[in-house]
Steps between C-alpha positions, in 0.01 A plus 500: 500500500462741788553868426784683663416734791434855392502832680166603645604796717803716436606765747740703285712190459586498872247234578338266254225254586467202258198291403621205702516709820870538499650839579816660368645790706763696323816548714530878560855580404561849641852455632637721228259791570507441874837334592532391857682767697629301798792680660503286819360784711191281548504124572203282397381144524202294387270291719208274444186620681251254349626145438165383358511742201886539503476871556802710605581847625823700497627698800734794460708654779762779495835323529642748748223433752614374842324214672365734763344747261120499462380594149149567369368241257350569158290229337534545126241356262626507136294575191437297190128501448459197725632285215876562457799611706674407819732656757794368290398718201784755473292814534320374809821367655673832435209688660523289813878553515461878474220518753695294756813709459344843467253466785707272712226243535442125470304420181294182459391421141268200457403321185149385443325257276436628151195515280361353281607170659402642836223757469427762761469497798798263499753789502298676770508186719865455445594851604310439820664155559841661466407747768393220729837332437669819615271510807626157594854623487415806703345283770769232499827621343691190598251267337506659158723460186672834553824545681476695824687802358225553239199448732672703771528800273133502410291759687159341442333786678608727204366307208370649168353345185616623155314389189602566143234488224309168550693488830326822593169319448629221736596764753153648484335158569738436787407835656128411470557152635726591796345834607664777699800388696481146362408340835480157338882515432617583854786570569528634143338838491442648150539877528406583145446397139670658191344423163727588205287546186252232627328292238121479545223384258131450532181434306436875487784680328671790664646795297854369541400161362371653174820687404640391164828321560704271265576237756261525791190556297146393592518177291815395673360585837190287428721206399 
């Protein structure tokens, strides 16, 4: 009689890897702590940017924007340690809503493939593929999935990349890959990168990686 699968790796109960290779990812329920605060001041819609891997992104636009208004674009890469989270998670969704309204900008928030099923550099590649999808829209607005009023509002010459935690790591790698001015993405021109508490790790520990923490301790980071 075959033995039942047992847990081989346990990331604080959030992700469990079993002996048969199966993976259980705990659904992060944070709607109580971070309820969605959608007051209709920002409209949003999801689009598929990679049919092969069934990857989507969410685009936010201030609802009071006219079709002739050109708005800067912020490309928002969410956190989650490369292994959990999506743009639909309430705290990330709320963040994008607030950024779009407060700064009067278009926000584009892509999802990426998650580890451990898809190890790095999968997420790095996906963050680049989503940018190339946006480049296609910028070059041919009428041939994309977006309605003209959304594409028409995007000022692709004023484009910034925001990365939160592991998203900050992705932003860093995009900056290295694309270089100053992002000529590979013309007509999109990335004017700057903002890394919010970026997550980095290496074979040689930095002082910040050695700090004693209950959740993000060295053992968890190694996992």
